[in-house]
N, C-alpha and C positions, 0 to 999 in steps of 0.2 A: 437503491440509489438512483436519483433522478439527475441526469446529466444535461449539459448544454445541447448535446446532440439530440437527445429526446425532445427538448423544448423546441428547437428550431426545425424539427420535422413538421411542425404545425403549418398548414397552408396559410393561415392568417399572418404568419411572420415571414413569408417568402421574400418580401421586399427588404428585409433586414439581413445584410450579407456579412459573413466573416471576411475580414480583409487582411488579418494577420494572426499568427498564433494558432492556426487551425489544428496543429498537432495536439492542442489541449482541449479539444471538444469533448473529451471524456471527463472533464472536470465536473464535479457535482454542483448542483445549484439548490440552495435552501430558501431563497427569497429574492426580492428585487428591491433596490434602493435608488431613489432619485436624489442626486447630490450635485450642487452647483458650487461647492467650495471645498478646497483641500484642508480646511480647518475644522471639519465636522466629522472626522473619523471616529470620534468617541461614540458616535451613534451607529457605527457600521459593524455588522457581524460577519464572521467568517462564512464563506459559502454564498454570499449574496452577489447578485449580478447588478453592477452599477450602471446607471443611465445618467448622462449629463448632456445638456444643450450647450454648455460653455458660456452661458449668459454672463457669468461673473469673471470670465477669463480676460476680458479686455483685449481680445485678439492676441494674447501673449502666449506663444507656443511653449515657453518654458513653464508656465503655470499648468498647462495641459499635460506636459511631459511629467511634471512633478506629481500631478494627481494620479496619472496612470501607474507610476512607480509606487506611490503610497498605497494605491488600491491593491496592487500585487502583494506588497509587504503585509497587508492586512488579510491576506488569503482570500481575496475575492474570487468569485467564479470566473468573471470576465468583465469587460467594459463595453457599453454601447455608446457610441458618439453620434449625437444627433447633428449630422452635417448640414450646415446652413449658414445664416448670417454671422453666427458667433464662432462656429468652427468651419471655416470655408473648405478646408482640406485637412487630412490627417497627416501630421508631420512624419517624415521618414524615420526620425529617432524613435517615435512611438512604435512604428511598424517593426523596426529592427529589434527593439526591446521585447516586443510581444513574440516575435519569432524565436528569439534566442531563449526565452523563458517559457515557451509553450503556453502563452497566456493569451486567450482569445480576445481580439478586438473586433467589434462589429460596427458597420456603418448603417445608420438609420436615416432614411430620407427625411428632409425637413417637413414634407407633407404628411408624414406619419405621426399621428398624435401620441405623445408619450403616455397620456392617460389611458389610451386604448391598449397600449402595450402592457402597462401595469395590470390592467383588468384581466387581460387574456392570460398573462403569466400567473397571476395569483389563482385564477380559476383552474388552470392546468395543474399547478402544484398541489392544490387541495384535492383534486381528483386523483392525482398520482399517489398522494399519500394514502388515500383509501385503498388503492390497489396494493401499495407496499404492505399494508397490514395483512392482506390476503397472502402475499408471497412469504411473509414471515411464517405463516402456517405451512408453506411448502417446505421450508428448511426444517421446521419441527418434524414434519412428516418423514423427511429423508433421514434425519439424524437420530431421532428419539423414538421412532416406531420400530418394533422388531421386524415387521414386514411392511414396508411402505406400499401404499396403493399405487400400482403402476399407472393405471388409467388417469388417476388424479394428477400424478406427477407429470405425466406426458402432456396433459391439457394445460397445466400451469406453466410449463416450460414454453409451450407454443405461444402463450400470452406475452412472454417477454422476448420472443424471437430466438429462442434456443431450441435445439433439437435433442431429443432423448438419446440419439445414437452418438452424440459427442462424448469426449472425455472431459470429466470435471474434477476439480480438486477443491479441497477445503483449506482456507487460510484462517487461522485463529490468532487474534491479537489479545494479549493479556496485560492488564494494568492493575496496579495495587488497589485502586478504588473501584467500587461498583459503579460509580458515576464517572463516565469518561467525559472530559471536557469537550464541548462542541468543536472547538478549534483543533483539538487533537484528532477527533474523528475525521474532520475534513482533511487534515494533514495526512492521515493514514490513507484515505481514499485517493488523494491526489498522487501520492507516491506509488501505491499499489497499481493504479491505473496505467502506469508505465509498463507493467509486466503482464497484467491480467485484465480481462474483461470481467468487471464485478457485476455479477448477475443479481444477487440478493444478499441481504445481511440480516442478522438478528443479534440482539444484545441479551446475553444470558449470564447472570451474576457478574463476574468481572471479566467476561469474555465478549469480544466482538467477533462474530463468526461470519465469514463470507463464502458464498458459493461462487466459484470462479472458473473461467476458461482461459488458459494461457494464450496470450497474443502470439500470432505467428511471427517468427523472426526476432522475438524478444528473449534474449538470453541474459538479461540483467540478473545478477545474484540477488536473492531476496535480502541477504544480509546488508548489501549496499543500500537498498531502499530503507531498511530498518534503521541503519545508522544515519541516513539523511533525515529521517523523522526525529530521531533522538537529538540531533544537533540543533533543531529549531528552538527548543526551550530546555532549560536545565531540568525542570520538573518532569519532562517526558523521558528522561534517561532510563527510567525503570520499566519502560514499555518492552514487551517481548512479543515476537511474532514467530509463528511456526506454520509450515505448510505440509500437507500430506501429498502423496503421489496422486497421479491422475487415474481415475477409474470411470467405468460407466456410471450413470447417475444413480442407479439402484444400489450401487456399492459405495455411495458417498460416506457411509458410516466408517468404512475402513480408512478413508482419507482423513476423516475427523479424528479417529483414534491415533493415527500416525502423527497428525499435527500436535495432539496433546503429548505424545511421546517426545517430540522435538522440544516442546516447551519445558517438560520435566528435566530432560537432559541438559538443556541450555541453562536452566536454573542451577543445576547441580555442578555443571562444569562451564562457567561463563567464559573462561579463557579459550574455549574451542570455537566460539563464534559460529554456532550452528543455527540455521533457520529452516532448512529444507530437509525433509525425510530422506531424499535421494542422497544426501551427503553422509548418511549414517552407515552405509555399507563399509566404508573404510573404518569408521569409528568403532563399529562392532568388532571388527577384526583386531583393532588396537586394544580395545578393552579386554578381549580374550588374552592378548599377549601380556597386558598389565597383570591380569589375574595369575597367569603362569609365572610371570616375573616376580610378583609379590610372594608367591609360595616358595619359589626357588630361593629368593633372598632370605626369607625367614628360615628355611632349611639350612642354608649355608651358614648363616649367622649363629644358628643354634649349635652347629658343630665346630665352626672355626672362630666364632666371635667376630670382631670387627677387623678381619684380615684385609688389609689394604689391597694386596695383590688380587685376591679373589673378587673383591668389590669392583676393582678396576676392570677385571675380565668381564664381569657382568655388564658393566657400562659399555664395553666394547662390543659385546654380542648384541646388546639392544640397539646400539648405534647402527650396526650393519643390517639389522632387521629393518629398521626404518629406511635406510638408504635403498635396500632391495625393493621395498614396497613403493617408495616415493617415485621411483622411475616408471612405475606402471599406473600412475594416477595423474589426474588433471591438476591445475593450479590450486583450486579450492581444496582438493583432498590433500595436496602436499602441505598447504598451510595448516590444515587440520592435524596432520602428522607432526608438524613442527611444534605446534602448541601443546599437543599431548605429550610429546617427548620432554618438553620443558616441565609440564605439570607432574609427570611421574618420577622426576628425579628425587623426590622426597622418599621414594621407596628404598633408595640405595644410599644409606648414610652410615 
């Protein structure tokens, strides 16, 4: 993934400064688009960085504010405002909107040629895409070779500014179609970047696989990010995301297998709302209890039939089991217990 942060590390772009929404510098960029009207968004693609001189704004701040908001709604990477005769200054409302939505706004000096910026950006993106193809080989090496080449992996990680002694995790996004819509991919990466540093990705069948490092201080539940993506469009509701635990890079296969386990269980038990393998500790204990409970229920019913008193006793025992464990778990695990308790009531009828 190529981000705004990568692009604006170029010394040739040092005079173009972020002025708002800097928390969103990890947003990915897929292209650049020069636009002078808020009526041309049919030609705009998700992930593009918009550049405008404001020549058709007639010094109307409301038009500029509307364009920025529409650009955000169309999942742009960010906006560059060419400050000069048509945009004398950047309105406070634009700055406030950008900061509250983590949407980067840049100020480009009037003396800087837009054509030069477009040329530099296109060349950078083309070169970066070539490197991306190399790094897809890195993920294949890590995940699908029985013994990954340590020297190769270490060298490739250094190329992307990562250290082999870090802890890495694999995040897998699963969709019903082999072809993931571009807008969906951009939406996934925008949300995941709030929790992870997305190092590399690859598309395999109906999976989008990411090699990640969790951001320090980010404790956002992955399920919350998944639900935010699903809420954007109705057809995205069948998206599933699973993450494995953190491991040394040479053990990334373990994290990948854990992510696949999460996806299988989430598909089988959607009411549990599971996205992270670390949530499965409580789940495995509860499944064990379910198995015991199902066996006991069958045994009791075979002897006593549908005895209401005995069935109610079983319900009471199970309820106290859940209460006992819930006091020793965090909020997400307690929610997991609650959902599972509701789901297994069908065992006792």
